[in-house]
Every structure is written in C-alpha cells, then in structure tokens.
N, C-alpha and C positions, 0 to 999 in steps of 0.2 A: 158143489164139490163133486157130485156124481158125474157131471159132464166131463171133468178132467181126471177122474180116478184112474182110468186105464193108462193115460199118458203119464200120470204121476208115477204109476207102478213101473212103467218102462224107464222113466228117468232114474228111479231108484236102482233098477237092475243095471243100467248102464254105469251109474255112479259106482256101484260095488265092483263091477268088472274093471273099470278104469283104476279104481283104488287098489285092487288086489295085485295087479301086474307090477306097478312100480314099488309097491310095498315089499313084494318078494325080492326084487332086485336090490332094494335098499337094505333089506335085512341081511342078505348075503354079503354085500359090501361092508356093512357095519361090523359083522362078525369077523370078516377078514382083517379089517383095520384094527380091531381090538387086539388080535393076535400079534400082528406086526408091530403095532405101536407099543404094546406092552413089552415085547422083547427088546426093541431099541431103547425104550426108556429105562429099562432095568440095566442094560449095559452102560448107558450114559451115566446113570445115577451111581452105579458101582464105581465107575471110573472117577466121577467127581468126588465121591466120598473118599476113595483111595488117595486122590490128590490132596484133599484136605488133611487126611491123616499124615501123609508124608510131610506136608508143610508144617503141621503142628509139631511133629516129632523133630523136625529141623530146628524149630524155634526153642523147644525144650532142650535140645542138645546145645543150642547157643547159651541158654541159661546155665546149663552145667559147665559149659566152657568158661562162662564168666566166673564161676566159683573156682575153677582151676586156675584162672589168671590171678584171682585174689590170693590163692594159696601160695603162689610164687612171688607175690608182690612184696618187695623188700620193706616198704614202709609199714605194711601190716605185720610182717614178721618182727620188725623192731618193736612195734607197740605190744605185740603179744608176749614177747620175751622180756619186756621191761618189768621190773619189780616196782610196784606202787608203794611208796613209803607213807602215803597219806598226807604228805606235806606239799609236794610239788607235782604238777601234771605236765606231761609233755605236750604243751599246747601247740607248739610248732609241728610236731609229728602228727598230731590229730588234724591240724589244718592242711598239712601236706597230703595226708591220706584222703581228706575230703576232696581236694582238687583232683586226685588221681581217679576217684570213683565217680566224679561228677559227669563225665562224658559217656558213661556206659548207657544210661537211659535215653540218650539222644540218638543212638543208632539202632536200638531194638526196643519196640514198644512193650515187650515182655519185661524189660528191666527199668521201667519208669518208676517203679515203687519198690525199693528194697532198703534194708538196713543191715549194719554189721555191729554186733555186740562184742565189746572187749571186756572180758571178765575181770582182768586185773585192775582196770580203771573204772569198771562199772559204768561204761559209757556206751551210748548207741550213736552210730554214725549213719547219717542219711545223706543223699545228694544235696549238698548246699547247707547242711546244718548238723550240729552235734548236740545230743542231749546228755547232760552230765549225770542224769539219773534216769533209770528206766521208767520211773513213775511219771516223769514229764512226758516221755514219749507215749506212755499208755493213756494219758489224758486225751490225746488227739488221734491215736491209731490203736485200735484194739478189736479183738473178736467179741461180738456181742454176747456170746454164750460162755465167755471165759473171764474169770476174775484175774486181778493182778497177780495174786499168788499162783494161780494155776498157770498163767502165762509164763511167769518166771520159771516155774518148775518144769513145764512141758516143752517150752521153746528155748529159753535162755540157759536153763540148768541141765540139759541133757545133751548127749552126743548124737548127732545126726549124720547119716551117710547117704547123701543124695535122696533124702526123704521127701516125699510129696504128700502133703495134707490135702484131702479132697475139699470140695466147695463148702465154704462157711461164710456166714454173715459177718461183715467187717465194717466197723465204724471208722470213717476217714474224715476228720475235721468237720463234723456236723452233717455229713452225708453217709448214708448206709449203702453198701454195695456187697457183692459176693466175690470172694477171691479164692484162688487155688494157691497154696503155699508150698514153696520149694525151700528146703533147709539143708545146709551143709556146714559141718563143723570144721574148724581148723586147729591144728594141721590135719591133713587128709587122713593120716594114720591114727587119729584119735580113737581109742577103744575104751577109755575109761568112762565113768558115769558122767563126767563133765569135761569140757574142753576150754582152751584159752579164749577162743573166739568162735562165733557162729554167724553165718550169712543167711539171711532170710529174704527170699524174693516173693512178693505178693503179686500174683497175676490176676488182673481183673477179669471177671467172667465175660464181660463185653469184648475184651481184647481177644479172648479165645474164640468167642462166637463169630467174630468178624472173619475168621478163617473158614467158617462153616456155612457161609451164606450162599455158596454156589447152588446147592439143591433147593434151599428154601426160596431163594429169589426166583428160581425158574418154575418150581412146582408148588411152592407153599409147603404146608405140612410142618414137620418138626425134625430136629436133629439133636441127638444127645450123646455125650461121652461119659462113660463111667469107668471106674478102676476095676481091678480084678475082683474086688469084694462087692462090687455092685453099687458103691457109693458114687454119687454124681460128681462129675468134674465140671461140665458145662452143658447147657441146654439152650436151644433156639427154636422159636416157633411156638405154635399153640397146639393143644391136643396131645401133649406128651403123655404116654401111658405110664402107669406105675411099674417100674422095672422089676421090683420084687414080685409083684403079682404076675408080671409077664414071665418071669423065670419059673414060677410055680405052675403056670398054665400048661397042661399037657398037650394042648393043641398047638403050642408054639415050639418049634425045633430050633434051638440056639445054634446048631451046627450048620444050618442052611444060610447061604448068603442072602437070598431073597425069598420072601413068602408073604402071603396076604394074611393080615390079622386085623380084625375089627374094621374091615373095609379100607384098610391102609396097606400099601405095599411096604413092608419093613425090610430094610437092607442092613445086614450086620457084617462088620469087619472087625477082626481081632488083631491087635498089635503084638508083634513078636518082640518088640523092644521093651515095653513096660507093662504089657498085659492089659492095656486099656481096651475097652469095647466101644466101637463107634456104631451107632445105629441112626438110621434115618427113616422117617415115615412119610410116604407120598400118598396123598389122597387119591382114591381111585378116579375121581372126576378130573383131577389134574393130569393123572397118568394117561387118561383117555381123551386128552384135549383134541388131538388131531383126529381121532376117531369120531369125536363128536362133531367136528367140522364136516367130515364126510357124511355123518348122519344128517347134519343140517342141510347139506346140499341135496342129499337124497330126498329128504322130506320136502325140500323146496320144489324140486321137480315134480314130486308127487302132488304137492299142493297146486302147482300149475296145471297138471293133468286134471285134478279134481275141479279146478276153476273152469276149465273148458267144458267139462260135463255139466257144471252148475249153470253156465251160460245158456245151455240148451234147456235146462230145467226151469230157469228163471222166467223164460218166456211163457211157460205154461203155468208157473206158480205165481204169476203177477197178481192175479185177483186174490190169492191167499195172503199175499204180502201187504195188501192195502190195509187190512185191520191192524197189522203190526205197526205200520207207519202211523196210523191214527193213535194207537196206544202210546207210542213214543212221544208224539206231540203232546198228548194229554199229560204225560209224566213230566215233560219239560215245563209245561205251564204251571204245574203244581210243585216244581222242584223247591224244596226247602220249606214248604208250607205245612202247618200242623194238620190241615184237612186230610193229608195222605194217611190212609189207614193201613194199607197193605205194605209189606216189606219186599222190595225188589232190588235188582242190581243197582239201580240209580239211587235209591234210598241208602243202600249200603255204602256206595261211593261217597255220597254227600256226608253221611255220618262219620266216615273215616277222615275226610278232608277237614271237617269241623273239629274233630278231635286233634288232628295234627296242628291246626291253627291255635287251638287252646294250649296245647303242650308247648308250642313255640313261644307264645306270649308268657307262659309261666317261666320258661327257661330264661327269656330276656329279662323278666322281672327279677329272677333270682340273681342273675349276673349283675344287674344294676345294684341290687342290695349288697352284694359282696364287694363292689368296687371301692367303697370307702375303706374297707379293711385292707385291700391291696394297696391303695394309696398310702395308708398309714404305715404299712410294712415297708414300702419304698422309702418314705421319709426317714424312718428309723434307720434303715440300712445306709442311707445317704449321710445322715448325721453321724453315725457311728464309724464312718470311713470304710465300710465293707466293700463299697463299689470303688475300685481303684482307678480304672481308666474311663475316658469319656465314652468309648464304645459300650462298655458295660453299663454305664449310667443311662445312656440313651436307650439301650435294650430294656432295662428295668422300667424306665419312664414310659416307654411305649406300652409295655404290659399293664402298667398301672393307669394308663390313659391320663397322664399328667406330666409335668416337667417344669424346669426353670427356664423359661424361654428368654428372659432378659439377660441370662448368663451372669448377673451380678446382683448384689443385694446384701442383706444383713441377717444374722441369726439372733433371735431374741428368746430369752428364757423368762417366763412369768412365774414367780414364786408366790403362792397364796399365803398370806400372813395370818397369824392368829391360831395356828394349830401346832401344838408341840407333840402331844402323845397321839400316835396314829395306830393304836393297838385295839381299838374298839370298832365295832361295825357302824355305830352311829356316826363317829367321826369320819370314817371312810365314805359313808353315804353322803355326808355333808360336803366333803371335798369333791366327790363325783358330781354332785349337783352344781357346785361352784365352778368346776371346770366347764361343764356344759353351758352355764350361763355366760361365762367369759367368752367362750368360742362363738356363741350365738351373737353376743354383743359385738364382738370383733367383726363377724360376718356382716352384721347390720351396718356398722360404721364404715368398714373398708370396702365392702362390696365383694371381696374375695379374700381367701386366706389359705395358707398352707400350714396347717397346724397338726400337732400330734401330742398325745399325753406322754409325759415322761415322769413316771412315779405318781404318787397319790396327790402331791401338792404342787406339781409343776406342769407347765405347758410350754412346748417349744414352738416358736413361730419362725417361719422362713419368709422374710419380706423380699419377695421377688415376683416377677410376672408368672402367674399360674397358667394362663392361656396365651396362645401365640398372638392373638389380636389385642391383648392388653398393653403391649409395648414394653418399655423398660421398667425396671423396678422403681420403687418409691425412693425419693431422695431422703437424706438424713433428717432434714427439717420436717418433712411430711411425716416421717415415722415418729419423731418426737411429739409432734402435734397430735397424731392419731393415738399414741399411747397415753398422753395426758388426758385426752377426751375419754378414752376407755377407762382410765383410772377414776375420773370424776363420775362417769356414768355408773360404774360398778359399785362405787361407794354410795352414791345417792340412791340408786334403785335397790341394791341388794345388800348394802353394808359389807361389801367384799373389798378388801384392800390387798395390794400385791406390790412386789418389787420387780421391776423389769430390768434385766441385764442384757446388754447387746454386745456382741463381739465385733471385731473389725470387719470391714466390707470384704466380700469375696468377689473375684473377677471371673471366676469360672466355676462350673459345677463341681469340679474336683476339690475346690477350696472350701466347700460348705462345711466339711468336718472341722477345718481349721477355725473358721468363724464360730462354730459351736463350742469348741474347746476354749476359745477366748471368752465366750459368753459364760461358760462355767466358771472360769477364773474370776471374771467380773462379779458373778453372783456370790462366790465365796468371799470376795473382798467386801461386797456390799453388806452381806449378812454379818461378817466379822466387825465391820465399822458401823453397823446398825444404820445404814443409809436407806432412805425410802425413795419411792418414785422411780425415775428412769436413770440408769447408770450406764455409761458407755465405757468401752474397753480402754479407749485412749485417755480417759479421765482418771484412771488408776495407775499406780506405779507398781510394777511387779518387782517384788523383792526376791531376787533369785541370784544365786552365784553360778548357775549352770546354764548351758545353752539349751535351746528347744529344737530338737530334731527327733520326733518319735518314730517308732518302727513303722506305723501305718503310713506316715508321710514318705519314708524311704521306700517302702514297697510300692506306693503309688507312683513315685518317680521312676522306679525300675520298670513297672508295668507300662508306663507311658512311653518310655524310650523303646522298650521292646515292641510296642505297637507302632512305632514310627511317627508319633504325634509330636513334631518338633515344637510347635507353638505352645502346646500344653506343657511340654517339658520346660521350656524357658519360663513360663508363668510359675511353675512350681518352684523352680530355683529362686526366682525373685521373691516368692512368698516366704521361703525358708530364710533367706537373708534379711528380709524386711522384719520378720518376727524376732530375729536375734540382734538386729542393729537399731531399729526404731523403737521397739517396745522393751528392750533389755539393754543394760550396760554390761557388756561382757569384759572380763579381764583379758589381758593378752594371752594368758595360758588357755582360758576357755575358748577364745577366738581361734587359737591354733588347733585346739581339740576339734572344734566344729569343722575347720578346714580339712583336718585329717579324716573326719567322718564322711564328708562329701566326696573327697578323693577316694576313700575306701568304697563308697557306693559305686562310683564309676569303674573302679578296678574289678569289683564283683561282676558287673555287667561285661567287662572286657574279657573275663575268663570264660565266657560262654562260647560254644562252638561257632555260632554265627559270626562273631567278631574275630575269633582266632583264625578262621579260614579266609577272612577278607584281606585285601592288600593293604588296608590302612591300620592293621593291628599294631605294628611297631610304632607308627607315627602317633596314633592315639595314646598308646602307652607312654611314649616319651612326653607328650603334651600333658598328660595327667600328672606324671611324676614331677614335671617341671613347674607345676602351678605354685605360685608364691602367694603368701597370705598377708603381705604387707599392706597393699592398697586394696581396700574393700571393693571399690568400684571396678578396678581391673580384674580382681578375683572373680567378681560376678560375671564380667564379660567373658573371661576364659572358660568358666564353667558352662555358660550358655553356649559358647561356640563349640565346645567338645560335645555337649548333649545334642546339638543340631547335627554335628558330623556323624554321631552314632545313629541318630534317626535316619540320616541319609543312607547309611550302610544297610539299615533294615529295609527301607523302601526299595533300594536298588536290588537287594537280595530277593525280595518278593517279586519284583518285576522280572528279574532274570529267570526265576523258577517258573513264572507264568509263561514266559516266552518259550522256554524249552518244552513245556507241556503242549503249547499250541503247535509248535513245529512238529512234535511227535504225532499229534493228531492229524495234521495235514499230510505228513508222510504216510501214515497208515491208510488214510482215505485215498491218497493217490495210487496206492498199491492194490486196494481192495474195492474200489468204487464199482467195479463190474460185477461184484457179488450182490445179487438181489437180496440176500439175507443180511446184509450189513446194517446193523442197528446201533443205536446209542449204547446199548448194553455191551456190545462187542468192543466198541471204541473205548468205553470206560474200563473194560477188562484189560485192554491192551496197555493203557497208560496207568493202570492200577490206581484209579481215582473213582469216587462215587459218580453216578450218572448226573445227578443234580448239580454237583460241583463243576464238572467239565462243561455242562451246558451253560451255566451262568458265567464261568470263566471265559469261554469262547465268545460269548456275547459281549462281555466287558472289554476284551482285548481287541477283537476284530470288528465289533459293531454289527455283526450279523449272526443269525442263528446257525447252529451247526447243521440242521437239516437243510437250510437254504444254501449253505456252502457245499454240502454234498450234492445237491441238485445242480448247482452251478458247475461243479467239476464234471458231472455226468453230461450236462448239456454241451459243455465245451468239447468233450470227446465225441459226442454224437454229431455236432456240427462239423468236426474235422472228418468224420467218416462219411457224412453226406456229401461233402465236397469232393472226396476221393471217388465217389460213385462206383464203389466195388461191391457193396453189400446192399441187400434189400432192407426195407424199413424194419421188418421183423427181426432180421439178424442184428441190425444196429441197436434195436431196443434191448436185445439180450446182452450185447457187448457193453452197453451203457449201464447195465445193472437194473433193468426193469423186469418185473415178473411177466408182463404182457405188453404186446404192441399197443393195445388200447390205452393203457395207463401212460405209456411213453408218448403217444400222440397227443393226449390231453395235456400232459406236462409241458411238452415242447411248444404247443400252441399258446399255453398260458405264459411261458417265458418269452418267446420270440414274437408272438402275435400271428404266426402263420403255421400251417401244418408242415410236417417233415417233407412231404412230397412237393408242396409248393416252394419250400425253401430250396430243395434240390434243383427245381426248375429255374428259380431265380439265380442260383449260383452258376448254373450252366449258361 
C-alpha cells in the first residue's frame, strides 16, 4: 500500500475537486427549482380547489332547485293538503307522485337517494317505492347513531329550511356509508314546529369526493370540506389532520390561502355561499416533484463526473480491490449456510428474502384456509336469490373460485331426522358432527360437492358441475342413486337417517333460487306427510289457490333486462310460466292476476328514462297493453318477444354511448396530438370518464390501445410533413408531439422500419 499511497492521495484530491464543482451547480439549480415549482404548484392547486368548490356549489344548488321544483309540484300539493280520514289512501296520487320524482336521480348523482315524507298519510316516498309506515323505511335506511324515535323527532317532526346535516354514518340496506343530508320542509314558508311534508336528500360522501379528485390525483395528499362549525362534510386521501386541533394550533393561520403545516402545503378556501371551508394538503415531496427531477439530473451528471475520476483511481486501486473480490467470492460460496458467523450486507439481504418467502407462504395458506368460507357465503347468496343477474353471479363466483359450470342441475335439502328439541349444547354438537359426516360421505361417494349448512339440522346440496372440466351436471337417475347410496351408508356406518327433498331442475345460474324454493316446499310436504327417503318436487301436488311470482324473481327479471341479457330474460319468463302452469292449477282469475303482474313488471321497466327516450317507447307500450291472456303459449311468446326487444334497446343504447365517447376521444386527439404533454389523464378529463374506463372501452370498440392510436396519428402527420420536405426532422418531431428528436426517430423507425431521413430520401 506504501507504493501507491501518494497516487491514492492524488486520486482523492481530484475526486473531491470534481465532486465539489457539479455539487455547487446542482445545489443552485435545485434551490431555484424549489422556488419556481412551489409557486406554480400553489397557483395550480388553488385554481383546482376553487374549481372543485364551484362545481360542488353548483351541485348543491341543483339539490336546492330540486326541492323548489317539489314545492310547486301539483301532485305533492294535493297529497299535502288532503285530509286522511284513516279509511282510504290516495293510492293513485301516491303512484303519480312516485312517477314524477323517479327521473330526478337519473340526471344528477346527488339526487340518487332521497325521500319525501307526507305527514298526513304517514307515508315515505322514494324513487320507485312507497313505505306506508316510516318504521319500514327505517329498517333499511337509517343513521347508525340515531334511534327511530330520534329520527322521527329530528327529521320528520321538525321544520327545515334548506338545512344541511354534516357527515354521519348511514345504514343502507346492509351496507354502511357516510352521507351529508339536505332537508327542506313543505310548503317553503313553513315556520311552525312541524310541516305537512319534508324532502330529505342523502348525498353519499363518495359522490362528493369524486368532485375533489383533481388535486389528490395529481399530487396525492388529502382534501377535506367542513362546515362553518368545523364539522366534516367530506374528506379524501390519507393523512387528514384533526381540524379541531388545527384550528387551535397557533402556528396555523386560517386567514392564509396557502401555508406549510407539518411538512404539507395546506391550501384553504372559504365559501361565501354556505360558509364551508375547503382545505387541501399537498405533501412536500409531491409539490417538489419537478424540482426532484432537476435534482436527479444534476446528481446524474455529478455521478458521471465522479465516475470519470474513479476510472483514473481504479487503475491505481486495482491491487486493493483484489481482496474485496476474493471476499465477495467467499461470501457467495457460503450464501445461506449456517457456517457464516459474521453479519454483512449479503447475510442481511438473504435474511430479508427468506422472511419475505415465509410471509408469502403464510399469506397463501391463510387465503386457502378462508376459501371454503367464501365459497359457503357465495352458495348462500345464490340460494337466497341475492345475486340477481348473471354478471353479478359470475363476479361472485370468480371471487369464491367456484361456479356452476354445467349451468343446470338440481337443488337438494337433506333434513337429519331424530332431533326435535335443539335447545341444548349436546344436541347441537351431535347435529354438527352429523352434518360433517354426511358432507364427508357425500364427498367420498360423489367425488365433488357444492354444499352448505342451512340451520342446525339441514344441508343444502347443489347437484351441478363444480369445476369446468367436470362437464355437465348429474342426471336425475344418477342423483337418486347417489342419495340412496348415501342414505344406506349413513345409516349403516353412523346410524344417521335423513329425508332428501329435491326441487325442479334449473337451466341457468339465476334459477338456482327457484329450485331451492321448490326443494323447501317439497321438504315441508315430506315432513307433513311423514315421507322418508328421496322426495322430488314433481312427485308432490301443491295445494294452492294463488300464483307463484315472488318479489326476488321479479327483481331478477328487471335486472336481467336492464343488463341487456335477452336469453336469460327469456329463460326467466319460461321459468315463471312453467312454475304456474305445470306445477299449479290456477283458476281463471288467478291466471288473469299473474298476467297483470307480468305486464306490470314490463310497464315498470318502460317508465325508466332509458326506454322513454328510445324511439320504440310507444310501440313497446302498445304491445304490452295489447297482451292477451287467453292462450298461454301465445302469451309466453309475446312476453318473450317484448323482453327481447327491450334488451335490444339497452344494448343499442350502450353501443351508441360508447361510439359517441370514442368519437369524442378521436376528435380531441386529432386537435391536440402535437402537444407532447397529451396524456391519458387529459383525455379522460376531456370526456369526463375514468382513465381505466376509457382505456378499456377504446380497446374493446376499436381493437387497438389508445396509446397506439395516438402514435398512429402522430406518425401519419409526421409522414405527411416528411413528404412536403419543408421542415427539418427536429421541427417535425416537435410538430408531431414528441419531446425530443431522439424519441421521435426511435418511434418512427419502430413503426415504419426506416429512419425519418431515409424515408424522406425514399419519398423523394
């Protein structure tokens, strides 16, 4: 080392000199970029927040305008001024009022969830339905921190004048969300303690935050809206500070539009309309993104300069590097072995990788452990009829990693016999063990099974293909043989006896619930008649004087038509008529009533905006009204034909909307392709759709990616300019929308196979 000590000292001195010069220049550039970027970012952020504020105020003004329209609605005024004698309700007036308010939520997403309370009838009207008692509405829609009595007193029993309730937790048919509530009593000049009617609009927090995504999408951070009292209205992003603590902090000045607080740039805007306070926090690192790019470039050049100096030093330090290479080789040979006693960077890396692998294996094991629970929940939802359309069923089946791939089969209910009182732990434990033994025996006999527990003494089995490669579902004879074998095996081995009730066959995933309901009816009949063994639905005779058309089946038919699934809609119609003609003997009056119900379902669908705006509205309406109930076969054909026509309207409307969006995208690109900053975000902002949505839509409609189309437009323009021979390649690259001529040349050669200069020569 003594031989090279002077040279090594010279290398260090040169290294320090080379390091200092670019470091000083980089520091000056970095500080300048911080100042400029901070100023521009603050101006852009204030402008974006102001734009969000104006947009939100316009939406809230539309909500207020909605209540003004209700105030002058003649149907509402008639209902408010009617005296309820307790014997007769103005059903037609309520139905007419429902129709008049149905379309409001389709034009403004702030009005998708509202209701109107009529005090004289004690009725709540919502888009599409009426609740004759507020208690029924409260069961499905309520504030989590408010009892029924409090809700009646504070919302329904008081007078409200454009009153806004801040953010509160809200229960909405099984899901919990947060809403901001707008309340207005009618008539508008109500000043007493109560009013004849009140309109309540519940605005979901997510709907409000969708208007605040401009800053968070660009910089990250957070955005929050609070009222004049500091109560939260909506918040978006992570790291939102406590506003009460922020107001008490003396280092924070609420009168300033922008200031730094806890390493965040906090922008504050006050609304003169309603006193709301809009605040956004931008992380310092996001604010200085462009400055960091300059910093990166500066240190890159600094690193290059240092590398040049290192090349000189490496020639002299070669002998000193030999021991290091030997050490690395030894560590590589000992990688992962217990003989390694010292802790170095390689041991540290190995330890972390091993820990990551173990964590990944644990996570995979946990997911596999929870998969049966997810499958069980999927089957319960499928049997209960909660999944209405095929799209919804396929999505849930994909999540549960299961499905009914044969699309047909039977639903069976096994009822374990011999247990009457199930109020003791011992009996419940025995039943639990019996269910496990039966499911295991079924798995051993059938090779696969789709089963779920249904109560303490029942098991529900779906006889259909569980995996795609298993083919079609079992035939009826196979199922009967399998259940007989299971019955003998269970009794011989475990002294367990059961009754098996099977519903009719289903031809689609959406009919599984129907087969399950039939199986339940079969089980009730078998238990009542004390029948043992296997009982089929078509072996019993349903003693009923009414038709079968439950609400869940009607909702499933409506959802299927709204999704445009014509084949599934036809199948549901055939299923409804089959259940009422083949399994029931309906009187003429009941058959007429069923016909009226089906016609009513189609008329409900026809009242929606989608069909009212189509050119087939009057034709479909006349066809529905003209349906005759005399011939059951012709009635089925007419219903199926109308359902198919309505599905065609839905599909056509979707295609027209997609075409308009694609044309708007192409027009915008043709006008701005020369802008090198043209991005997917800007295109999405122009057509007012999410980035992922327009990317997938463009691919589905045109068959090519949006980025490929943009490159194609730019290349066509560049080729035209090259043929004109008026501009240089650098000028053409700028006019075609490229940041640099190097990237343009590379893209041009990738697309055409030749360089721009060569193409120009060929064209000449």
